[in-house]
N, CA, C and O of each residue as an XYZ file, in Angstrom:
532
protein
N     126.762    142.690     34.651
C     126.665    141.338     35.147
C     127.420    141.250     36.474
O     128.439    141.915     36.658
N     126.919    140.433     37.391
C     127.502    140.278     38.717
C     128.422    139.070     38.798
O     129.520    139.148     39.350
N     127.967    137.957     38.243
C     128.719    136.702     38.375
C     128.495    135.825     37.153
O     127.524    135.975     36.411
N     129.430    134.910     36.978
C     129.283    133.848     35.990
C     129.333    132.532     36.740
O     130.214    132.306     37.569
N     128.375    131.666     36.440
C     128.261    130.388     37.135
C     128.495    129.265     36.137
O     127.904    129.233     35.058
N     129.368    128.350     36.520
C     129.654    127.173     35.693
C     129.211    125.931     36.451
O     129.616    125.703     37.591
N     128.361    125.123     35.789
C     127.973    123.847     36.369
C     129.095    122.867     36.110
O     129.464    122.637     34.959
N     129.651    122.277     37.177
C     130.805    121.388     37.089
C     130.423    119.914     37.013
O     131.291    119.060     36.832
N     129.133    119.605     37.149
C     128.695    118.209     37.214
C     128.601    117.766     38.660
O     129.080    118.457     39.560
N     127.989    116.626     38.883
C     127.845    116.059     40.226
C     127.207    117.035     41.211
O     127.546    117.050     42.394
N     126.280    117.850     40.706
C     125.501    118.802     41.508
C     126.350    119.911     42.120
O     125.998    120.468     43.160
N     127.461    120.228     41.474
C     128.365    121.281     41.954
C     128.476    122.407     40.939
O     128.428    122.188     39.728
N     128.625    123.627     41.467
C     128.818    124.812     40.638
C     129.978    125.644     41.174
O     130.302    125.602     42.361
N     130.593    126.399     40.271
C     131.566    127.426     40.628
C     130.987    128.757     40.173
O     130.632    128.921     39.005
N     130.892    129.703     41.095
C     130.398    131.036     40.765
C     131.556    132.015     40.905
O     132.180    132.099     41.962
N     131.839    132.748     39.844
C     132.925    133.722     39.858
C     132.346    135.127     39.918
O     131.554    135.525     39.063
N     132.751    135.867     40.934
C     132.373    137.272     41.071
C     133.197    138.066     40.063
O     134.424    138.096     40.148
N     132.525    138.706     39.114
C     133.229    139.299     37.984
C     134.105    140.496     38.377
O     135.164    140.699     37.784
N     133.691    141.269     39.342
C     134.492    142.444     39.722
C     135.797    142.057     40.410
O     136.838    142.663     40.156
N     135.744    141.048     41.282
C     136.932    140.696     42.069
C     137.630    139.423     41.611
O     138.811    139.227     41.894
N     136.907    138.557     40.907
C     137.472    137.271     40.516
C     137.378    136.215     41.596
O     137.824    135.087     41.388
N     136.804    136.553     42.756
C     136.687    135.536     43.807
C     135.665    134.478     43.388
O     134.741    134.748     42.620
N     135.860    133.268     43.915
C     135.050    132.117     43.503
C     134.363    131.504     44.715
O     134.963    131.350     45.779
N     133.104    131.159     44.533
C     132.344    130.391     45.519
C     131.964    129.075     44.857
O     131.431    129.058     43.747
N     132.240    127.983     45.540
C     131.833    126.665     45.061
C     130.584    126.234     45.823
O     130.480    126.459     47.029
N     129.642    125.619     45.123
C     128.455    125.104     45.783
C     128.312    123.611     45.527
O     128.856    123.065     44.566
N     127.570    122.976     46.410
C     127.274    121.551     46.315
C     125.855    121.364     46.822
O     125.404    122.113     47.689
N     125.160    120.396     46.305
C     123.845    120.079     46.850
C     124.026    119.510     48.257
O     125.033    118.862     48.539
N     123.051    119.751     49.144
C     123.164    119.226     50.508
C     122.958    117.709     50.550
O     122.392    117.116     49.632
N     123.424    117.110     51.618
C     123.330    115.652     51.755
C     121.886    115.165     51.800
O     121.613    114.025     51.424
N     120.962    116.000     52.249
C     119.559    115.575     52.291
C     118.848    115.798     50.953
O     117.636    115.612     50.844
N     119.614    116.195     49.947
C     119.029    116.386     48.621
C     120.003    115.958     47.524
O     120.251    116.693     46.568
N     120.554    114.737     47.686
C     121.378    114.046     46.688
C     122.790    114.597     46.510
O     123.494    114.170     45.595
N     123.218    115.519     47.343
C     124.558    116.054     47.220
C     125.506    115.456     48.244
O     125.119    114.620     49.061
N     126.742    115.897     48.187
C     127.752    115.443     49.144
C     127.866    116.385     50.331
O     128.467    116.027     51.344
N     127.299    117.588     50.226
C     127.350    118.541     51.326
C     128.766    119.006     51.642
O     129.065    119.348     52.786
N     129.628    119.021     50.653
C     131.030    119.390     50.871
C     131.303    120.870     50.642
O     132.427    121.331     50.840
N     130.289    121.616     50.229
C     130.391    123.056     50.010
C     129.085    123.680     50.491
O     128.144    122.971     50.847
N     129.034    125.007     50.499
C     127.761    125.672     50.759
C     126.759    125.214     49.705
O     127.115    125.040     48.540
N     125.512    125.021     50.110
C     124.443    124.791     49.133
C     123.889    126.159     48.733
O     124.135    127.150     49.419
N     123.150    126.219     47.635
C     122.554    127.502     47.270
C     121.678    128.091     48.382
O     121.700    129.302     48.603
N     120.913    127.258     49.077
C     120.082    127.798     50.160
C     120.935    128.200     51.363
O     120.568    129.124     52.090
N     122.071    127.524     51.589
C     123.010    127.983     52.620
C     123.474    129.396     52.309
O     123.579    130.237     53.201
N     123.752    129.651     51.026
C     124.237    130.967     50.629
C     123.189    132.055     50.847
O     123.534    133.183     51.198
N     121.925    131.731     50.645
C     120.863    132.700     50.903
C     120.886    133.100     52.382
O     120.828    134.283     52.716
N     120.971    132.101     53.257
C     120.980    132.368     54.698
C     122.257    133.081     55.124
O     122.224    133.974     55.972
N     123.369    132.689     54.540
C     124.648    133.336     54.830
C     124.632    134.774     54.329
O     125.160    135.670     54.988
N     124.028    134.995     53.165
C     123.905    136.350     52.634
C     123.114    137.229     53.600
O     123.442    138.400     53.791
N     122.073    136.664     54.206
C     121.297    137.433     55.175
C     122.185    137.854     56.346
O     122.212    139.027     56.716
N     122.904    136.906     56.922
C     123.753    137.220     58.071
C     124.837    138.227     57.744
O     125.088    139.145     58.525
N     125.482    138.067     56.599
C     126.551    139.003     56.247
C     125.988    140.380     55.902
O     126.628    141.392     56.187
N     124.819    140.436     55.304
C     124.197    141.715     54.995
C     123.801    142.435     56.283
O     124.002    143.642     56.415
N     123.240    141.691     57.226
C     122.835    142.297     58.493
C     124.029    142.934     59.194
O     123.966    144.099     59.587
N     125.122    142.177     59.354
C     126.264    142.709     60.096
C     126.975    143.806     59.303
O     127.506    144.741     59.901
N     126.995    143.712     57.986
C     127.642    144.753     57.185
C     126.895    146.079     57.306
O     127.512    147.122     57.522
N     125.573    146.042     57.167
C     124.816    147.294     57.292
C     124.868    147.819     58.718
O     124.899    149.031     58.935
N     124.878    146.914     59.691
C     125.022    147.343     61.087
C     126.372    148.005     61.316
O     126.457    149.008     62.025
N     127.430    147.457     60.725
C     128.765    148.033     60.876
C     128.837    149.420     60.240
O     129.513    150.307     60.760
N     128.146    149.607     59.126
C     128.094    150.935     58.510
C     127.450    151.938     59.463
O     127.984    153.023     59.693
N     126.290    151.560     60.018
C     125.586    152.435     60.952
C     126.415    152.644     62.212
O     126.492    153.758     62.730
N     127.033    151.577     62.705
C     127.869    151.686     63.908
C     129.007    152.677     63.679
O     129.328    153.470     64.564
N     129.613    152.636     62.501
C     130.671    153.585     62.177
C     130.182    155.021     62.261
O     130.894    155.902     62.742
N     128.956    155.252     61.787
C     128.361    156.588     61.878
C     128.178    157.010     63.338
O     128.213    158.197     63.663
N     127.982    156.019     64.210
C     127.760    156.295     65.632
C     129.065    156.285     66.435
O     129.061    156.514     67.644
N     130.178    156.018     65.749
C     131.468    155.955     66.450
C     131.676    154.660     67.203
O     132.420    154.615     68.183
N     131.013    153.594     66.741
C     131.096    152.280     67.390
C     131.799    151.312     66.451
O     131.530    151.314     65.249
N     132.690    150.489     66.974
C     133.393    149.467     66.185
C     132.797    148.097     66.514
O     132.797    147.684     67.674
N     132.293    147.395     65.507
C     131.686    146.078     65.706
C     132.653    144.926     65.434
O     132.248    143.763     65.442
N     133.917    145.240     65.196
C     134.900    144.185     64.937
C     134.848    143.155     66.064
O     134.805    143.509     67.243
N     134.853    141.898     65.692
C     134.785    140.814     66.665
C     133.381    140.294     66.905
O     133.193    139.319     67.633
N     132.378    140.946     66.290
C     131.000    140.462     66.403
C     130.871    139.164     65.606
O     131.443    139.030     64.525
N     130.122    138.223     66.148
C     129.888    136.937     65.502
C     128.431    136.849     65.067
O     127.532    137.302     65.776
N     128.209    136.268     63.905
C     126.848    136.033     63.423
C     126.706    134.543     63.152
O     127.396    133.990     62.296
N     125.809    133.899     63.886
C     125.512    132.483     63.674
C     124.188    132.379     62.929
O     123.212    133.038     63.288
N     124.159    131.552     61.896
C     122.977    131.407     61.054
C     122.580    129.937     61.003
O     123.423    129.058     60.825
N     121.293    129.686     61.160
C     120.779    128.318     61.038
C     119.594    128.318     60.082
O     118.660    129.108     60.216
N     119.659    127.422     59.127
C     118.633    127.300     58.090
C     117.691    126.156     58.449
O     118.123    125.093     58.895
N     116.390    126.393     58.245
C     115.380    125.359     58.435
C     114.642    125.185     57.109
O     114.013    126.118     56.609
N     114.727    124.002     56.556
C     114.103    123.730     55.264
C     112.705    123.147     55.442
O     112.424    122.459     56.423
N     111.848    123.429     54.491
C     110.522    122.838     54.396
C     110.472    121.996     53.121
O     111.316    122.130     52.236
N     109.474    121.134     53.050
C     109.301    120.342     51.825
C     107.929    120.634     51.229
O     107.036    121.149     51.901
N     107.786    120.296     49.967
C     106.504    120.378     49.260
C     105.920    121.777     49.228
O     104.872    121.987     49.839
N     106.517    122.738     48.566
C     107.764    122.603     47.829
C     108.983    122.778     48.747
O     108.913    123.433     49.786
N     110.083    122.179     48.333
C     111.325    122.302     49.081
C     111.769    123.760     49.022
O     111.958    124.321     47.942
N     111.933    124.365     50.194
C     112.307    125.766     50.279
C     112.771    126.096     51.693
O     112.586    125.309     52.621
N     113.372    127.264     51.837
C     113.747    127.755     53.158
C     112.465    128.184     53.863
O     111.694    128.983     53.330
N     112.242    127.657     55.048
C     111.054    128.020     55.811
C     111.352    128.998     56.928
O     110.522    129.838     57.279
N     112.556    128.876     57.485
C     112.908    129.719     58.619
C     114.417    129.893     58.658
O     115.174    128.976     58.337
N     114.835    131.077     59.052
C     116.257    131.358     59.246
C     116.431    131.944     60.645
O     115.829    132.964     60.983
N     117.252    131.292     61.444
C     117.617    131.819     62.764
C     118.942    132.548     62.619
O     119.907    131.990     62.096
N     118.994    133.787     63.077
C     120.218    134.576     63.046
C     120.490    135.056     64.463
O     119.636    135.684     65.090
N     121.677    134.758     64.959
C     122.076    135.211     66.284
C     123.311    136.087     66.126
O     124.362    135.627     65.682
N     123.169    137.344     66.494
C     124.265    138.302     66.402
C     124.801    138.507     67.816
O     124.087    138.957     68.712
N     126.079    138.165     67.992
C     126.691    138.172     69.322
C     127.810    139.212     69.334
O     128.851    139.040     68.700
N     127.571    140.279     70.061
C     128.580    141.324     70.188
C     129.717    140.832     71.085
O     129.486    140.014     71.976
N     130.937    141.317     70.862
C     132.041    140.925     71.740
C     131.764    141.394     73.173
O     131.164    142.448     73.383
N     132.201    140.610     74.141
C     131.943    140.955     75.553
C     132.579    142.284     75.935
O     132.142    142.929     76.887
N     133.594    142.693     75.209
C     134.274    143.959     75.507
C     133.497    145.177     75.001
O     133.818    146.308     75.366
N     132.480    144.956     74.164
C     131.718    146.065     73.583
C     130.576    146.455     74.515
O     129.687    145.652     74.797
N     130.612    147.670     74.979
C     129.548    148.193     75.844
C     128.678    149.114     74.984
O     129.135    150.148     74.496
N     127.430    148.720     74.815
C     126.499    149.498     73.998
C     125.410    150.103     74.871
O     124.867    149.440     75.755
N     125.099    151.362     74.614
C     123.956    151.986     75.266
C     122.686    151.405     74.655
O     122.694    150.949     73.512
N     121.598    151.421     75.417
C     120.331    150.865     74.942
C     119.901    151.491     73.619
O     119.431    150.788     72.725
N     120.059    152.810     73.486
C     119.634    153.467     72.239
C     120.449    152.963     71.050
O     119.917    152.817     69.949
N     121.740    152.698     71.267
C     122.574    152.181     70.183
C     122.187    150.756     69.830
O     122.191    150.393     68.654
N     121.853    149.941     70.823
C     121.381    148.574     70.563
C     120.114    148.599     69.697
O     119.977    147.808     68.764
N     119.201    149.505     70.011
C     117.948    149.618     69.254
C     118.232    150.045     67.819
O     117.670    149.487     66.877
N     119.105    151.035     67.655
C     119.452    151.513     66.307
C     120.096    150.392     65.498
O     119.747    150.193     64.334
N     121.027    149.661     66.096
C     121.709    148.584     65.377
C     120.747    147.449     65.037
O     120.828    146.876     63.951
N     119.846    147.121     65.947
C     118.850    146.075     65.679
C     117.946    146.484     64.512
O     117.695    145.692     63.603
N     117.471    147.706     64.549
C     116.611    148.177     63.447
C     117.360    148.158     62.120
O     116.784    147.841     61.079
N     118.634    148.495     62.162
C     119.443    148.478     60.946
C     119.582    147.055     60.416
O     119.382    146.817     59.224
N     119.922    146.105     61.291
C     120.050    144.713     60.877
C     118.742    144.141     60.356
O     118.719    143.413     59.364
N     117.646    144.484     61.044
C     116.333    143.970     60.650
C     115.833    144.540     59.330
O     114.862    144.034     58.767
N     116.478    145.577     58.836
C     116.041    146.227     57.602
C     117.112    146.240     56.519
O     117.083    147.082     55.622
N     118.060    145.304     56.604
C     119.116    145.248     55.597
C     118.516    144.844     54.243
O     117.413    144.299     54.196
N     119.230    145.108     53.151
C     118.687    144.796     51.819
C     118.306    143.329     51.604
O     117.295    143.047     50.962
N     119.091    142.403     52.124
C     118.731    140.985     51.927
C     117.454    140.657     52.699
O     116.580    139.958     52.188
N     117.348    141.161     53.931
C     116.118    140.926     54.715
C     114.911    141.411     53.929
O     113.884    140.734     53.873
N     115.036    142.577     53.325
C     113.919    143.146     52.571
C     113.678    142.421     51.250
O     112.639    142.617     50.621
N     114.623    141.590     50.824
C     114.499    140.854     49.572
C     113.924    139.452     49.758
O     113.523    138.814     48.784
N     113.881    138.968     50.996
C     113.363    137.623     51.256
C     111.849    137.586     51.105
O     111.159    138.568     51.380
N     111.351    136.456     50.672
C     109.909    136.265     50.554
C     109.282    136.362     51.950
O     109.850    135.849     52.915
N     108.126    137.008     52.066
C     107.514    137.163     53.391
C     107.119    135.845     54.063
O     106.882    135.823     55.270
N     107.045    134.747     53.305
C     106.733    133.452     53.916
C     107.916    132.867     54.683
O     107.745    131.932     55.465
N     109.125    133.414     54.463
C     110.290    132.932     55.203
C     110.310    133.622     56.560
O     110.402    134.846     56.648
N     110.223    132.824     57.606
C     110.285    133.363     58.962
C     111.746    133.621     59.332
O     112.599    132.748     59.174
N     112.020    134.816     59.821
C     113.362    135.146     60.273
C     113.292    135.452     61.765
O     112.536    136.315     62.210
N     114.095    134.727     62.515
C     114.191    134.915     63.948
C     115.568    135.495     64.237
O     116.554    134.759     64.267
N     115.649    136.804     64.451
C     116.925    137.472     64.686
C     117.057    137.822     66.164
O     116.196    138.487     66.739
N     118.136    137.367     66.759
C     118.438    137.636     68.166
C     119.735    138.414     68.234
O     120.718    138.056     67.585
N     119.736    139.462     69.007
C     120.919    140.313     69.180
C     121.370    140.194     70.622
O     120.612    140.490     71.546
N     122.622    139.754     70.813
C     123.147    139.566     72.178
C     124.344    140.448     72.418
O     124.918    140.427     73.507
């Protein structure tokens, strides 16, 4: 088992990661009867994509002798209705200005990010717009 989730009421949940004991709290978004005071479940899907992309890129970068520390990943979720679902995820990966990458390394890192496990797990109807800067 990976996690245990407890519904706390008022559209909120606590998810406990069983291996580490860390906790993530969720809340429904304000546009869907929630208070928007925590990540929503769909926020977590988009956040999982961004963190998976940079994590797998950092693994590959390490193999290439490159340090990605200081890289920023901005994620924006676009929801659709009928049925309510994630329609598009914008991901912008911004390397630190101090990082000088050769073109071949940029291509390798982009391919790695574009093929991370979460990316490959998303439904093909979800449009992902990934920009690497």
